C-alpha positions in Angstrom: -24.4 221.5 178.1 -23.6 222.4 174.4 -20.2 221.2 173.3 -18.3 223.4 170.8 -14.9 223.2 169.3 -13.7 225.9 171.7 -15.0 224.2 174.8 -13.4 220.8 173.7 -10.0 222.3 173.8 -10.2 224.9 176.5 -10.1 222.4 179.4 -7.3 220.0 179.0 -8.4 217.9 182.0 -8.7 214.4 180.7 -11.8 213.7 182.8 -13.5 216.8 181.4 -12.5 215.8 177.8 -14.0 212.3 178.2 -17.2 213.7 179.7 -17.6 216.3 176.8 -17.0 213.6 174.2 -19.5 211.2 175.9 -22.1 214.0 175.9 -21.4 214.9 172.2 -21.7 211.2 171.1 -24.5 209.8 173.3 -27.5 211.1 171.3 -26.2 209.6 168.0 -25.2 206.4 169.9 -28.7 206.1 171.4 -30.2 206.7 168.0 -28.1 204.0 166.5 -28.9 201.5 169.3 -32.5 202.3 169.1 -32.6 201.2 165.5 -31.9 197.7 166.5 -34.9 195.4 166.8 -36.2 194.0 170.1 -34.8 192.5 172.2 -31.4 193.5 170.9 -31.9 197.2 171.5 -33.0 196.5 175.1 -29.9 194.3 175.7 -27.7 196.9 174.2 -29.1 199.7 176.3 -28.6 197.5 179.4 -25.0 196.9 178.4 -24.4 200.6 177.9 -25.8 201.3 181.3 -28.9 203.3 180.2 -31.5 201.1 181.7 -32.1 197.9 183.8 -33.0 194.5 182.6 -36.6 195.5 182.3 -35.8 198.6 180.3 -36.3 201.1 183.1 -34.0 204.0 183.1 -31.2 203.8 185.6 -28.0 205.5 186.7 -24.8 203.3 186.6 -21.2 204.1 186.0 -20.7 204.8 182.2 -17.9 203.5 180.1 -14.8 205.8 179.8 -15.7 206.8 176.1 -11.9 207.0 175.5 -12.2 205.8 171.9 -14.9 208.3 170.9 -12.8 211.1 172.6 -9.8 210.1 170.6 -11.7 210.3 167.4 -13.2 213.7 168.2 -10.0 215.2 169.7 -8.0 213.9 166.6 -10.4 215.7 164.3 -9.8 218.8 166.3 -6.0 218.3 166.3 -6.1 218.1 162.6 -8.0 221.3 162.1 -11.5 219.9 161.8 -14.5 220.7 163.9 -15.0 217.9 166.6 -18.7 217.4 165.7 -17.6 216.3 162.2 -16.1 213.1 163.8 -19.2 212.2 166.0 -20.5 209.4 163.8 -17.0 208.0 163.3 -16.7 208.0 167.1 -20.0 206.3 167.4 -18.9 203.6 165.0 -15.7 202.9 166.9 -17.6 202.8 170.1 -20.0 200.2 168.7 -17.1 198.0 167.6 -15.5 198.4 171.0 -18.6 197.3 172.7 -19.2 194.4 170.4 -15.7 193.2 171.6 -16.6 193.8 175.3 -19.9 191.8 175.0 -17.9 188.9 173.5 -14.9 189.2 175.7 -17.0 188.9 178.9 -18.3 185.6 177.4 -14.8 184.4 176.3 -13.2 185.3 179.7 -16.2 184.0 181.8 -16.5 187.4 183.5 -19.8 187.7 185.3 -19.7 191.4 186.0 -19.0 194.6 184.1 -18.9 198.0 185.8 -20.5 196.4 188.9 -23.5 194.8 187.0 -24.1 191.4 185.6 -22.8 190.9 182.2 -25.2 190.5 179.3 -24.4 186.9 178.8 -25.2 186.1 182.5 -28.7 187.7 182.1 -29.7 186.7 178.6 -27.5 183.7 177.9 -24.6 182.9 175.7 -26.4 182.8 172.4 -28.1 186.2 172.9 -24.8 187.8 174.0 -23.1 186.5 170.8 -25.9 187.8 168.7 -25.9 191.2 170.5 -22.2 191.5 169.8 -22.7 190.6 166.2 -25.4 193.2 165.9 -23.3 196.0 167.3 -20.5 195.0 165.0 -22.9 195.3 162.0 -24.4 198.5 163.2 -21.0 200.2 163.3 -20.6 199.9 159.5 -24.2 201.2 158.9 -23.5 204.3 160.9 -20.5 205.1 158.7 -22.4 204.3 155.5 -25.4 206.3 156.5 -24.0 209.3 158.3 -20.5 210.2 156.9 -20.1 212.4 153.9 -20.1 210.1 150.8 -16.6 210.8 149.8 -15.3 209.5 153.2 -17.4 206.4 153.5 -15.3 203.9 151.6 -12.1 204.8 153.3 -13.7 204.9 156.7 -15.3 201.4 156.4 -12.1 199.9 155.0 -10.1 201.3 158.0 -12.7 200.1 160.6 -13.0 196.7 159.0 -9.2 196.3 159.1 -9.0 197.3 162.7 -11.8 194.9 163.7 -10.0 192.0 162.0 -6.7 193.0 163.6 -8.5 193.2 167.0 -10.0 189.7 166.6 -6.7 188.3 165.7 -5.2 189.9 168.8 -8.0 188.5 171.0 -7.3 185.0 169.5 -3.7 185.3 170.4 -4.5 186.5 173.9 -6.7 183.4 174.4 -4.0 181.1 172.9 -1.3 182.6 175.2 -3.3 181.3 178.3 -2.5 177.7 177.3 0.8 178.1 175.5 3.7 178.9 178.0 6.2 180.4 178.1 5.2 183.8 176.8 7.8 186.5 176.3 7.3 190.2 176.7 7.8 190.9 173.0 5.1 188.3 172.0 2.7 190.0 174.5 3.4 193.4 173.1 2.6 192.3 169.5 -0.6 190.7 170.7 -1.7 193.8 172.5 -0.9 195.9 169.5 -3.7 194.1 167.7 -6.1 193.5 170.5 -6.1 197.1 171.9 -3.8 199.3 169.7 -5.6 198.7 166.4 -9.0 200.1 167.3 -7.5 203.1 169.1 -5.3 203.8 166.1 -8.4 203.5 163.9 -10.3 206.0 166.1 -7.5 208.5 165.7 -7.2 207.8 162.0 -10.9 208.3 161.4 -10.9 211.5 163.4 -8.2 212.8 161.1 -10.0 211.5 158.0 -13.1 213.5 159.0 -11.1 216.6 159.4 -9.9 216.3 155.8 -6.3 215.5 156.8 -3.8 214.2 154.2 -2.7 210.6 154.2 0.7 211.2 156.0 -1.2 212.9 158.8 -3.8 210.2 159.0 -1.0 207.6 159.3 0.7 209.6 162.1 -2.5 209.8 164.0 -3.0 206.0 163.6 0.5 205.5 165.0 -0.4 207.8 168.0 -3.5 205.8 168.7 -1.7 202.4 168.4 1.0 203.5 170.9 -1.6 204.8 173.2 -3.5 201.6 172.9 -0.4 199.7 174.2 -0.1 202.1 177.2 -3.8 201.6 177.9 -3.5 197.8 177.7 -0.5 197.7 180.0 -2.3 199.9 182.5 -5.3 197.6 182.2 -3.0 194.6 183.0 -1.9 196.5 186.2 -5.5 197.0 187.2 -6.5 193.4 186.4 -4.1 192.3 189.3 -4.0 195.3 191.7 -7.2 197.1 190.9 -9.7 198.1 193.6 -13.0 196.0 193.1 -15.0 199.0 194.3 -13.7 201.0 191.4 -13.3 198.4 188.7 -16.6 196.5 189.3 -14.7 193.3 189.0 -13.3 190.8 191.7 -9.8 191.5 193.1 -7.0 189.8 191.2 -9.4 188.9 188.4 -6.7 188.2 185.9 -4.8 186.0 188.4 -7.8 183.8 189.2 -7.8 182.9 185.5 -4.0 182.6 185.4 -4.0 185.2 182.6 -0.5 185.9 181.2 -0.7 189.6 181.2 2.4 191.9 180.9 3.3 192.0 184.6 3.2 188.2 184.6 5.2 187.9 181.5 7.8 190.4 182.8 8.0 188.7 186.2 8.4 185.2 184.7 11.2 186.4 182.4 13.1 187.8 185.4 14.6 184.4 186.3 14.4 185.3 190.0 13.3 183.0 192.9 10.0 184.8 192.9 9.6 184.0 189.2 10.2 180.3 189.9 7.5 180.2 192.5 5.1 182.1 190.4 5.7 179.7 187.5 4.8 176.8 189.8 1.5 178.5 190.7 0.7 179.1 187.1 1.5 175.6 186.0 -0.5 174.0 188.7 -4.0 172.7 187.6 -5.4 173.4 191.1 -7.8 176.4 191.3 -6.2 179.4 193.0 -7.5 180.2 196.4 -7.7 183.8 197.6 -4.5 183.3 199.5 -2.8 182.0 196.3 -4.0 185.0 194.3 -2.6 187.3 197.0 0.7 185.4 196.9 0.9 185.5 193.1 0.4 189.2 193.1 3.2 189.6 195.7 5.5 187.4 193.6 4.8 189.4 190.5 5.7 192.6 192.3 8.8 191.0 193.9 10.0 189.8 190.5 9.7 193.3 189.1 6.6 192.6 186.9 4.6 195.6 188.2 7.4 198.0 187.9 8.2 196.7 184.3 4.5 197.0 183.2 4.2 200.6 184.4 7.6 201.5 182.7 6.4 200.0 179.4 3.1 202.0 179.7 5.0 205.3 180.4 7.4 204.6 177.5 4.4 204.0 175.0 2.8 207.3 176.2 6.1 209.0 175.3 6.1 207.2 171.9 2.5 208.2 171.2 3.1 211.9 172.0 6.3 211.9 169.8 4.1 210.5 166.8 1.7 213.5 166.8 2.2 215.6 163.7 1.4 218.9 165.4 1.9 218.9 169.1 0.8 222.5 169.5 -2.8 221.5 168.4 -3.0 218.3 170.4 -3.2 219.3 174.1 -6.4 217.2 174.5 -4.8 214.1 173.1 -1.7 214.6 175.3 -4.0 214.8 178.3 -5.8 211.6 177.3 -2.5 209.9 176.7 -1.3 210.6 180.2 -4.6 209.4 181.7 -4.5 206.2 179.8 -1.2 205.0 181.4 -2.1 205.9 185.0 -5.7 205.2 185.9 -7.6 203.1 188.3 -10.3 201.7 186.1 
C-alpha cells in the first residue's frame, strides 16, 4: 500500500490512521535499527516484534505507533506533506521505545504485548544498553535525515522532551514510596512522563512542515494535552484492562501498589472505600488476587474510575481546543478521541 497525503486524510478512522503511519515509518525505522551492531539490532528487532529471540521473522501484535502518527498528521495539519515528517516520527518512536525498554526493567514487568520483555530474555545490563542505544540512534536519525536547516531545532526539542520525560519517570517512581499523592501532583508528573514526548512529536511534525513558531507551540500544547489523556486512559487499563488484549496480568498496577490517577482520585475522596483502600496500599503484605480485585472495587466505589475517565475526556477537549486550524486537523481529532477511550 502506498501512502500519500490524500490517503492519510481521506479516512479519519483512528485505526486506519495508525496503520497508515506505521506502514509509512516502518522502512525507515527498520533501516535505523539495522544500523545498530549485533546483538543490539537483534534485541531491538525482537522488542519491536519483527522477529523472535533467534532472529527468525514472526508475527506479533505491533505497537500502536501513536507518536509517529502524531508527527505525520501534525505535518499534514500544518500544510506539509506527511512523508516530510517520517524521519522525525522515527526519531520520536526510538525515544519512546528507549523508555519502554527501561520502564519494563524499572517496573519489573516481565511481559510486553504478550511476550517476554527484553530484560527477561537478555538480562538487565543488555536491556539498559539497548535502551541507551535506541536513545542515541534517535538523534542520529534527525542529524542524518532531516534537512540541514531543521536539524538543530529538532534535536534541541527532542533532547528537551527526553529530559522532561526522564524527570517525569523519576517522579512516578518516587510517588510509589511517598504517600499521600494528590491529583494535581499526579497530573504534573504525567505531563512530563507522557505529555512531553507527545508534544514533541506534534511540534516536530509542524517544524517539518515549515510552520511558524506560534503554530509549532500550539501543536506542542495539543500533544501535551493529548499525552495526559493517553496516560489517564493507560491508568484505567492498568487496573481494569483485559490481559488478553493488553498482554499484561490483570490489575498489574495494583499488584505493584502503583499510585495512578484512579488511585489518587479515590484516596482523595475521603470515603469509607478510600479508607479501606489506603489500608491495603499501606500494608507491606503482598497483595493476593483477592486483594487486587478488592482494591479495584474500592477504587471504583470511591469514584476513582469515573474521575480518571472524566479527566481524560477533559484533556481531549483541551487538546482539540489548542489546535491552530481545526479544519485541517481531522486526523489529529480522531487520534485524540481514540487516546482517551481505548482498551490497550
